[in-house]
N, C-alpha and C positions, 0 to 999 in steps of 0.2 A: 327395571328397564327390561320390554319384551324383548325376549331373545329371538332373532334372526334365523330361517330355514334357507336352507339353498339347494332347490329339487335340480336336480341334472336329469331329465327323462325323454327319451326322442316321443313318446306318446303321449301326446296332447292332451289326452283322457283322462291318465296318472298325474298331469302335473296339474291341469285343474280339479280334480277332486282332492289330491291332496293341497295343494294350498285352500280349498275351501274348510276341510278338516282343520287344518292347522291355525288355520286366520281362527274356527270356532276356538280354539283352544287356547288361544289369546298371544300366538305368534306371527311373527312379522312374515313374510315371505319374497324368495326370490325364482324366477325360473330360467331354465336353461335348457333349448333343445337338442343341445350335442356338448359333448367335451369340452369343446374349444373355448364356448361361450361361456361355459361356467368356470373356465379358468378366468376369463377377461373379467370378469363378475368378481370372483375372487380379490381382483388386484383392485379393485374401483372398491367395494364393499365391505361392511364390517359383515360377516358372517360366523354364527356362532355352529351351526353343524350343519355336516351336509349329505342330504339323501342323492344317492349314486344309484343309479341303475349300470349293467355292466353291460349288456349288448344296445352297441351303439354303432350308428354310422359314423365314419370314420376313426376318433380316438375312444376304444372301446374304454370299458370303467375301470379296468386292473390299470390301464395307462396313465389316465388321468389322477385314480388313488396315488399311483407312486410319485406323480407330480405335486401332488395337493402334498402328500407326507413331506416331499421334500424343501418345499417351501413352507408350508405352513404346519411343523410336525404334532405342533400339538390340538391342532383344530378336527374335531370327534367326525366321522366319517360313516355313515350306515347304509349297505350294500342295499340293492334290490336285483333280483332279477326273475323271470319268467321260466329261464332254463338251466335253475340254477343245480349244478353238481357238491356232491362232498368235498371233491376235488379243488374246484370252484373257490368253494366256502373256504378251506383251509388255506388255499392261497390268499385269498384274500385279508382273512386275518393276521397272516404272517407279513401282509405288506401294511399292516397296521389299521385296517377298518374296524370299527368297534362289533358290529354286529351285521350281518347277514339274514335277510328277510325274502320269501320267494313271495312272487306275484301270484295271484293276486293279493295283494296284502292287507292284512287284517289290520285295519284301524289304531284298534286297540292296542295289539302286538307295536307297531311302529309308534304309539305317544307314551307308552311305557319302554319302548326300548330311548326312542327321542329324552325322555325325561331322566333317565336312568345316564346314558352318555353325557347331557349338560350334569349332571351331580357329580359324575366321576370327573369331568373335567374341572368342576369348580374348584372340587378338593384339593385336585390334584395343583391350581393356583394359587390356593391357598397354604398348601402344604410346602410350597415353592415359597412364598411370602415368607413364612415362618421360619424356614431352614434358611433364609437370609438375614431375617433378624436376628434370630439365632447364634448367628454366625459374625455376624457384625455387635461387641461389645455398646451395647446403647444404653450402659448405664453413666451417668454424670457423676466422677467418682470424687468425694473431695468432702471433707467437712469445714473448710476453710470460709470465712463469712461471707466472701464476692461469689463463692460457688454454693453457696446454699441460698443466697438473693437469684443465681444466674437458672438454677432449680423453680426455685417459687417461680418466677416468668415465665419459663416452659411448661410449667402443670398449668398457669391462666394463660397462655395465648394456644396450649395444643387444641380443647374442648373447639377452640371459635374456626370461624373458616379465613379469617384474617392473614395477609400474606407480609411474611415477617424477610427482614434484611439482617445477615447477621454476621456482625463484625470482627475479625479480628485477625492479630498475627497467623502467619504460618504455623501450620502445626500447633495449634490452639485448640483443635476439635470443633471445627463449627459444621462438618460433615456429621459430628456424633452428638449436638446441638439439633441439626436437621433431623434424623432417624431418630431422636428423641419426640420433637414435637409430632412427626409420622406415626410416633407408635402409642403416643398418647392421644392423636387426633380422632374424631368421628370413621376418618377412613382407612383406617390403620388395617382392615382387610383388603383394599386395595392396594393397589403396586405404588412404591415412591419409586419414580424414574429420576436418573440423576444422567448431567450432562455435565461435565468440564469444560465450559467455555475457552479455558484456555490452550486445550489438549485437539482441540479440531482447528485445522485448516482452515481458514476464510472461505476458500473454496467451496466447502463443504460445510458449514456450520447450516446453512442453509437446507440442507439434506436432511442433519441429524437433526434439526427440530422440527421441522413440517414435513417431512418423507417427501418421495418421489415416484415418479410415474416411470415406469418402460422405455428407455432409450430418450428419456429428456434429457442426459448428457454422456459423453464417454464412459462407458463404463458400466450406466445403470442398465445390464444386463433382465432385471427384474422389479417391480414397482415395490416399493417399501416405506411402512409406515414410519413419523417422525415421531421425535418424544413428546410433543404436544398431545399428539391422536393414545399411541400406549400411555399416558398418564390420565387420560379421559376419568375422570369417579374420583381420582384419586390425588395424588401430589408429585409437584415436579419440581426438583432439587437444582436450580442453576449456578454452581459452583464457579467460580471466580468470573464473576459476573463483568468484573472491571476489565475485562480483558477482552470483553466483545466490542467488536466494530462497531464507528457510527451508524453504518450501512444497516449492520445486521440492525443495533437498537432499535433503528427506526421501526422492523419490519416485525420485530419484538413487540415494541411497545404496542400496536393496533395488533396484536395476537392477543396481546393480555387485555387491551382495553373491550374487544369485541369477541371472545373466545371464541372464533372462526378464523379458517384459515383452507388457503387449498396449498396443496403439493407441490412441490416445483416441477415445471412443467404439466401441469395438471388444470384442469378448468372448474374440478367442480368444489363448492364447499364446503366445508367439513367442521359442525359444529362441535364443539369438544366444551365440558367442567373439570377445570383444572384450578386446583391452588397450590400457589407458587410460594417456595422458600427462595432467596439468593443468598449467595454468601461469597464474600469479597475481603480482600486482606489490604485493601489499597483504601486512599483517601478520595472519599468518593467527590466530596464534596471540594477539593483541589484537584480533581481530575475533571468536575465540570466547567472549573476554572481555566484551566488549562483547553480546556475544547477538547478534551476527549471521552466526552461521558455528559451522556444527555442529563439534565437537568429534568425534565416533566418524566423520563424513566425512571429516574431516582426517586420522584415523590411518588411515582405508583409501586414502586416496589416497597417504602420505606413506611410503610403502613406501620409496623411495630417494628423497632429498631434493638439487635440484642447484642450486645459488647460482650462477647468472648476473652475472659483475662486472660494475660501470658501466666507461664507456670514462674516466675520468678515473683509474682505477687502472690504467690498461691502455693510458697515452696510447703507449708506446713501440708500439705495435701502429699507431699513425695513418697513416704513410706505407704501411704493407700495403693498408690497409683503403683508403687513397684511390687506390692503382693499381687495385688492383678495380674500384672504381666508375668510376674514369675508364674503365678497359679497357668495364665495361658500356655505358657511355653513349656509347663508340664507333663499339660493336656498334647502337647504336638512330638513329645517324647523326647525334653529335652534335660529329664531329670529333676530331682527338688533342690533347689540353693536356697541356704539361706543367708541374708542381710546382717551384718552385725549394724550395731546403734549407731559404731564412729562411721564406718562405711554410708548407713544413711545421711549420717551427718554430714559428712563430705559430698555429698550428690546435693544435699538441702544449700550449702554454699557456694554453687555452681551456678551459674547464670543461665545456662539453657537457652542458647538461643534458637533453638530449631526448638522449643516448647514441647510439650506432650509426648507429638511423635518421635523427636531425639531421643526423650528417654527412653522408651517404648525399644526403640531400635539397640538403648544402650543397654537395655535388663537385658534383651536378649543375645547380647555381644557377651557380657558379662556371662552369663551359662554356659555359652558356647565353649569361650577360652578358660575360664576359670576351671582348673581339674579338683579343687578341692571343694567341701560340700560348702562350707562358710567362705562368705564373699568378703574380705577385710578391707581397712582403709586404703594397705597398701595396694591393693589391688585393683580397688578404684580409679586411687588416686595415676597408676598406670595407662590405665585404660582411658579415662579421661584427660591425660597429657598433663595433668598438675603437679605429678611426682616428681620432686627433685633430680638433677640430673644423674647425683649418681645412684640412686635409686632405681634409676629404668631398667628394665631387665635385659641382660644380657643375651647373646645370643643362644645359650645355653638355656634360659630362661624363655625366651621366646621357644625353643622348641619344645619345651615341655606343654606350653600353653596352646601348641599347635597339635601335641601328639595325639590327640582324642577326636582330631578331628576328620571330617570326611573331605573327597576331594569339593565336593556339591557346597557343603557348608562355608570350606576355606576359599573358594571362587567368590560366594557370595560377597563374604569380607572384605578380599579384596577389591571388588566390583563398587560397594558401595564405598568405602575407605576412596580410591579412586574417582570415583565422580565428583564426592563431596571437595574433594581438593581441587581439581580441573572445573567445577562449579565457583568456589572461591573464587579459584583464578580471575574467571570471567566477572564477576561482583552477578554472579546466579543467574546471567543471560544464556537460555539455553540456548538456540540457534548459535552463538556463536561458537559455544563449549563441543554444538554436535558435530561444526564446522572443522572446529581444531581433532575432534579424536577421530573425525572419520565415519560418524552417524548420520544418519537420517533425523531431522528434529523430532519427526513420531516415534520413531525408531527407540532416540532417547529418552522422549517419554513416558513412555512406556516403562521402561527400562527403570526409570526413577521409582512408579507407580508402583512396580512389582516388589523392586527393594524398599519403599517406605521413606524415600529419602525425600528430606525437605528440598523445594526450590529456593534455597537462599542465594 
């Protein structure tokens, strides 16, 4: 796809000559005669690089550079000036400019600088994606028959362009399946943009999906690209799709069919090419019967259905999962722990209603609270709440467990346990729980996410 260069210069001859040269090199060009017009074009168009004059009437180049970096930090900017000084060049560089070229510009030097800046921006983006993929453990762990079958299905569908509907209970690893599909796809070098449909208030979800123009609603102080726009050429993962309202479902269906949309408050049509992965823990067929989910949207998303099994159906994978989680927590500085065979056996007999997410949280809790290097069956029973009453830890025992904890670690454990109890009291109703404990719903959802809590 051809890159778009925005030229901001008050000299018409410079704009015209640069546009001609860049067009010959295969670039698309946009031109602005002053800083304000250039900033407006940035809000409306997708730009890959800016050529910016320093001395202009109205907003000068340094002020425009400052505003660009505030709103588009990763956008490369090359400064051009006919009255450049070393001090100005140093100042522009400190403010984030990639290069500084004096007028009259050497077109060979400009083309070289543009190509180098675009290469650097591409490498930064790829590095960010790689770091995100490394941060996410995108391997589907387990040797059980159901996990072998799941991996085979992922490997079969990933290289295609087919859309996938991932279904399963809370905490089974639906997001992990989506990450694996993207990692093995042809678009692995492009971003996978995620949106949790349950975490966005109804009045803001259209802005999140499609973006908005400046001033389109109260608080829209600047234009913003939406998830569909950001995912162009890559993958869009819609998590908890079953929690999307019927009104938004209708708009999303149109976007999915046409692959084009308008931002909230805008009139310009934006064309995208996006592969969609969706996930839900709900019975969508039942939701369709209840009139809360559109049948046409279901059939559009359900090209390839993937069912993620609950942990209770693959308990033989627990030792492998525990080994992975122990290694992950050891890298975080929680030390090394060894789970005895009897401890692992006790864990394999547990129901794990929160599935793999609950298991991961439990392993982290054990590694924080267990003072011994070897985790035995008694410790597992105490922390799972399955130990006999007479073997429950005494106050002295609790003191020993908490003795090595920092305030931050103890606070995290308390918050997780407190929220789990209150959510259980309200049958998993987030809004009701938030009201009872005096938190905003969005704040509670962010807190649950930070604690990796299951929304049971």
